[in-house]
Every structure is written in structure tokens, then in C-alpha cells.
C-alpha positions in Angstrom: -8.0 -38.7 -30.6 -11.5 -37.6 -29.7 -12.4 -34.0 -28.7 -12.5 -34.8 -24.9 -9.1 -36.5 -24.9 -7.6 -33.6 -26.9 -9.0 -31.1 -24.3 -7.7 -33.1 -21.4 -4.2 -33.5 -23.1 -4.0 -29.8 -23.9 -5.1 -28.5 -20.5 -1.8 -29.1 -18.6 0.3 -27.5 -21.3 -2.0 -24.5 -21.6 -2.1 -24.1 -17.8 1.7 -24.3 -17.5 2.2 -21.8 -20.3 -0.4 -19.3 -18.9 1.0 -19.6 -15.4 4.6 -19.1 -16.7 3.5 -16.0 -18.7 1.6 -14.6 -15.7 4.6 -15.1 -13.4 6.8 -13.3 -15.9 4.4 -10.4 -16.2 4.5 -10.0 -12.4 8.2 -10.4 -12.0 10.0 -9.3 -15.2 8.9 -5.7 -15.3 9.7 -2.5 -13.6 8.6 -2.4 -10.0 5.2 -1.1 -9.2 3.8 0.0 -5.8 0.7 -1.9 -6.6 0.3 -5.5 -5.4 -1.4 -8.2 -7.5 -4.5 -7.9 -5.2 -4.6 -4.1 -5.7 -4.3 -4.5 -9.4 -7.1 -7.1 -9.4 -9.4 -4.7 -7.6 -8.5 -1.7 -9.8 -8.9 -3.9 -12.9 -12.3 -5.1 -11.8 -13.5 -1.5 -11.1 -12.0 -0.3 -14.4 -13.8 -3.0 -16.3 -17.1 -3.1 -14.4 -17.5 0.4 -13.0 -18.9 0.7 -9.5 -19.1 -2.6 -7.7 -19.7 -4.0 -4.2 -16.9 -5.4 -2.2 -18.7 -8.8 -2.1 -19.0 -8.9 -5.9 -15.3 -8.0 -6.3 -14.4 -10.8 -3.9 -16.6 -13.3 -5.7 -15.4 -12.3 -9.2 -11.7 -12.3 -8.2 -12.2 -15.6 -6.3 -11.0 -14.1 -3.0 -12.4 -14.3 0.5 -14.0 -10.9 1.4 -11.8 -10.8 4.5 -8.7 -11.1 2.3 -9.5 -7.9 0.4 -10.7 -5.8 3.4 -7.2 -4.4 3.9 -6.6 -4.0 0.2 -9.8 -1.9 -0.1 -8.8 0.2 2.9 -5.3 0.8 1.5 -6.6 1.7 -1.9 -9.1 4.1 -0.3 -6.4 5.6 1.9 -4.2 6.2 -1.2 -7.1 7.9 -3.0 -7.3 5.2 -5.7 -10.8 4.1 -4.9 -13.7 5.6 -3.0 -16.7 4.2 -1.1 -20.1 5.5 -2.1 -23.5 4.7 -0.7 -25.4 2.1 -2.7 -28.4 3.9 -4.3 -30.5 0.7 -4.0 -29.6 0.0 -0.3 -28.3 2.8 1.8 -26.9 0.2 4.3 -24.4 -1.1 1.7 -21.5 0.6 0.1 -20.1 0.4 -3.4 -16.6 1.0 -4.5 -15.5 3.1 -7.5 -12.2 4.0 -9.2 -11.0 7.6 -8.7 -9.2 9.4 -11.4 -6.0 8.8 -9.5 -6.9 5.1 -9.3 -7.5 4.9 -13.1 -4.2 6.6 -13.7 -2.3 4.3 -11.4 -3.9 1.3 -13.0 -3.2 2.5 -16.5 0.4 3.2 -15.7 0.9 -0.3 -14.2 -0.7 -1.9 -17.2 1.5 0.2 -19.5 4.6 -1.2 -17.7 3.4 -4.7 -18.3 2.5 -4.0 -21.9 6.0 -2.5 -22.6 7.6 -5.7 -21.1 5.3 -7.9 -23.2 5.9 -5.9 -26.4 9.6 -6.3 -25.9 9.2 -10.0 -25.3 7.4 -10.3 -28.6 10.4 -9.0 -30.5 11.5 -11.5 -33.2 8.1 -13.1 -33.6 7.0 -13.4 -37.3 3.8 -11.7 -38.5 2.1 -15.1 -38.7 3.1 -15.9 -35.1 1.8 -12.5 -34.0 -1.5 -13.1 -35.7 -1.7 -16.5 -34.1 -1.0 -14.9 -30.7 -3.7 -12.3 -31.3 -6.2 -15.1 -32.0 -5.1 -17.0 -28.9 -5.5 -13.9 -26.8 -9.2 -13.7 -27.8 -9.7 -17.3 -26.9 -7.8 -17.0 -23.6 -10.0 -14.0 -22.7 -13.1 -16.2 -23.2 -11.7 -18.8 -20.9 -11.0 -16.1 -18.2 -14.4 -14.5 -18.2 -15.9 -15.1 -14.7 -19.0 -17.3 -14.9 -21.7 -17.7 -12.3 -21.1 -20.8 -10.2 
């Protein structure tokens, strides 16, 4: 089997496994007040620092209109704040507040505890393999310019 055929054969299995795990991480954990869209915005800001609404929308593959309400709710809850863009005073940038960072970290801790429990019973070799796979999956998930 050549390399291209191998990638094409692997893609459906990998997609199914990643989607199943993502679904479990969303569903099989303690309830959080934060929706997946809110987590995506907070995650982006935690990773990137200040960002424009349009960049968040682009990087998260969402229509800007789809996130307008999410931005407003996060700001109303004190989890993000709007600041004037220093390069263009007509635009605004969003940034995480300390409360937003805390809410994001608490939600991630819930998911991490669920995942750590799900890894119970894996051998040290399997855990090392999953650690290597996590690095590779992260490379796949990095947003690229279109």
C-alpha cells in the first residue's frame, strides 16, 4: 500500500475516533455553564492573548454573526472584555479577564479529570503511545491560513 492510499484509508478511522472522543469530552463530564462556543472563544484568547472578533471567527471556523451573541454573553458575565485596538481605534479587540481565565481553567480541569479516569487501565506503553499521538493530533489541529 502506497503512502497516499494509507492516508486515505486511515482518515475515516481517525476522524471517527476523534469525533467520538470529542463527543465524550463534551457529554461525559460534570455539567459546565460554558457552551462549546464559549469554550472555543475562551480557549482562543487563552492561547493567543488579545484577538479581534474576526480573527476568532476565522480561526474557529465560525461565521462572525454566529459568535456575536457569544461575545456579548461572555462580556456580560465578565469573562472577556473589549478594548480599543491600538493600531486602529475604530476596531475592538477581545481579551480574557482573570475571571474568564479561571472559568476556562476550571472547565478544562473537569474535562481533564474525566479523561484521566478514562485512561485508567491503560499500560505504560499505551500511555506513551497516546502521548505521541496527542502531539501529532495537535499538529493536525493547528489552524492554517486558507
